[in-house]
N, C-alpha and C positions, 0 to 999 in steps of 0.2 A: 887665554882671555876668559874671565869668568862670567857666568850668566848670573844676573841679579834676580832672585826668586824670593817673592814674598809668600807669607803664610797666612791664610784666612782661617781663624779657629784657634782655640787654646784649650781644648779638652783633652781626653784621654789619647785619642788617635793622633792628635797634634803633638802631644808630649813624648809619646811612645815610638812614633814612626817618623813624622815629618821633621820635627825640630832637631832631632839627633842626626838624621840623614842630611839635612841642609847644612848643619853646623859643621859636619866632619868631611864634606866633599871639598876637595881642592878645586874643583871646576865650578863651584857655586859661590856667589856672594849672598849670603843670607840677609835679605833686604829689610827685613822686619816683620812684625806680627800686628795683625788687627783681629779683634774678635768682639762679639756682641756683649761679652762680659769683660769689662775693662780691668777688674781686679786680676782675673785669670790670665788676661793678656799681658799685663805688667809683670806678673810673677814668672811667667814662661819666658818673656823677653829678657828679664834680669838674669835668668839661669844661663842663657846663652849669650848674653851681653850684645843684644841687637836692639835696634829702636823699636818702640811701641807706638802705634798710630791710633789716635782717637777716631779719625775719619778714614773710611775704606778708600775713598778717592785719593787721599794723601799717600797711601801705600802704593797704589797703582802708579802714581807719578814717580815712584822711586825704583820701579822693577821692570824686568823684561818679561817676566812670567809670573804666574800666581799658582800656588798649590793650595788646596782646600781640605779642611778637615771640619766640615760643618754639616748639619742635617741636609738630606737630599733636596728638599724643597727650596732651602736657602741657597744651596749651591747652584742650582740652575739659574736662579735670579743674579747671584754675585758673579757667576762665571760669564753670563751673558753680557754684563756690563764690562767685565774685564775684556772679553773678546772684542767689543766695539771700540775699546781703546787700544786694540792691537796687541794685547798681551796673550802670550802662550798659556795654555791651561793644563795643569796636572790635576785631574778629577778623581774625587772618591767614587766608590761604587756603592749603591746605584747612582747614576749621574743626575737624577731628578727624583722628586717626589711622586710623580706619576708620568704616564706615557705622554701626556700633552706637554709637560715640562721638558722632557727629554727630546721631543721633536722640535720644540721651540729652540732649545739650546743648540741642537744640530744645525738649525737655520742660521743661527747668530754666528756660530763658528765658521760655517761654509760661506756666509756673506763676507765675514771679515778676512777669511783666508788665513787664520792663524793655526799654529800647530796645537794639537790636543793629545792627551793620553790619559788613559784610565788606569788607576792604581790597582790593577788585578795582581796583587802581590805574589800569589802562587806561581804565576807564569814566568817570574824573573829568577826563580830558584834553579840551581843546578839539576836537582832531582827532577823537577817538572819538565825542563828542557830535554833531558835525557829520555824521559818517559815518552814525550811527544815525538822526538826525532829518531829514536833508536828502538825502544821497546814496543811502542804501538805498531810501527810498521812491520816489525818481526811477527807480532801476533796476528796480523790481518784480521782486525776484529769485526765481528758481526753485531756485537752488542756490548753493553757493559752496566756498571752501577757505580753510584757514589754516595757518600754520606758525610754529614757533618753533625757532630754530637758535642754539645757544650752546655755550660751553665750561664751563657751570655745574657739571658733575660732575667736571671735570678741571682746573679753574682754580686760581688762587692768590690769596687763602688757600684752603686745602682746604674743601670743602663739609662741612656738618654731617653727623654720622653717619646721621640718618634719611634724608636726601637720597640718600646713596650706597645705603642699604639699599632704599628704595622706588623710586628712579630718576626719570626725567624726567616720567612721567605725573603723579605726585602733586605734584612740584615745580613744574612749569610748565603743566601741563594745566588747572588751574582758569581762568585768565585767557583762555586760547584758547578753551576750551569755552563760557565765559560769553558771549563777545562773539560767537561763531557762533550761539548760542542766542538772543541779543538781536536779531540781525540777520535771522535766517531763521525764527524761531519755536521754541517749546518743543521741546527734544530729547526724543523719546519712545523711542528705542532706540539702541544702540551696538554696533558690532563693532570689535575691536582685533586687531592683529598686530604682531610685532616683538619687541624686547627692551627692557625697561624701563630697562636700564643702557646701552643704545645708542640705537636708533631705534624709535619707535612710530608706527604709522599708525592713524588711527580713521576709520570710516565712520559718520556720524551721520544718523539719520533724524529730521526735524523734523515737527511737526504741520502738517497741510495738504499733505502730500505732497512737501515739499522734502527735499533731501539736501545734505550737505556732507562734505568730506574734510579731515582734519587731520593734520599731520606734526609730530613733536616729536623733537628730537635735542639732547642736552646734552653731546656729546663732541667737537664741532667746534672744535678748538684753532686752526686756521689761518685763521679768518675772523671778522669782527665779528659781534656778536650781531644776529640778524634776528628780527622778530616782526611778522607782517602777517596781515590778513584781507582777502579779496576775495569779492564776491558777483556773480552774473550773472543777467540777466533780459531781458525784452522791452525794457526801457528802457535797456539797455546794462550796464555794469559800474560797480562802486563799490569802492574799496580804501582801506585806512587803514594807516599804518606805525605799528605799536604801539610798537616800540622807540624811535622818535624822539619819540613823543608823551609817554612816561612821564618824570617828572622832578619837580623841586621844585614847579612850578605845579600838577601834578595831585595831588601829596601835600597841598598846602595846600588845594586844593579838596575833596579827600576829607575833611580834618580839619573844614573849615568845615561841610560837610554833616553830619558826625557831631555837632558842636556844636549846630547847628540842631535836629537830632533829639532830642538830650538836653534841650534847652531847651523844646521844644514837647511832648515825650513821644510823638511820632509816629515810628515807625520808618520808615526809607527803604526803597525797593524792594529794595535790596541788603542784605537783612538776613540773619539767621541761617537763615531758611527757604530763601532763595536759596542760601545755603551748602550746605544739605542736598541741594537739587536737584543741585548740581554734584558733590557727594560721591556721590550715587546713580549718576550717569553714570560717574564715575571708577571706582566699585566694579565696575560692569558691565564696564568696560574691563579692569580688572585681572583679573577672573574669566576673561575670554576669554584673556588672555595666559597665565595660569597653567595653563588648560586645554590650551593648545597647546604648552606648554613640554616 
């Protein structure tokens, strides 16, 4: 029995990740698309031969679950409405535009009792799973590091306005912070320095006395995208190439995990509460950056 999933959004992330994954899954009925830009919605819907909806509420009436590829502030509002209608949620990261929005979304999801999952796409790759389950325990890590280097804020097509406004930390920080947290233990404190529109450095304190450092830059035009995490300990080191791991296979695995959660009614570990934890870390980092500006 297939799960009917709608798509909110029709931009680059929707066309490159969600629409192909929803269309190709045998476990999903792609219920249709709604977006704030009707022309883009109609174009994407025609490409996958699915209905396009002028009203968001009409799409909610036709689906069991919603996936989102919209700006964070819009997502928290739209997802809250979907949760109140009893719809399961596949959320982009970060889950909201600010900490207050993330907290409100968690309250709505909890009150509605619906399944949620955050699209931390690195975590669904074979490489990341082997890193966390095999290589990290073998290394017995005491600390680690991670970096994301890309041209996301200066590339073509131009980035969305919210990415230019908030910078690399909110745009690419969730995946990196999540994987360091998963490898080294729950992050309990963060210090940040740098420029959100250039380079940002993070010092992360993990439970159990471990530490890690993270670097993020989204204005590196002259080199291919890099995304990697490495940990070190008495057992040696362990590393994973996250840029190479992400792709159609990890997107399909993410969607399969979501479908299973919807069918069983059991939320996965990477649910909206995980999204809130990451938002709290990013909020602390942003506070540090603004204080030092």
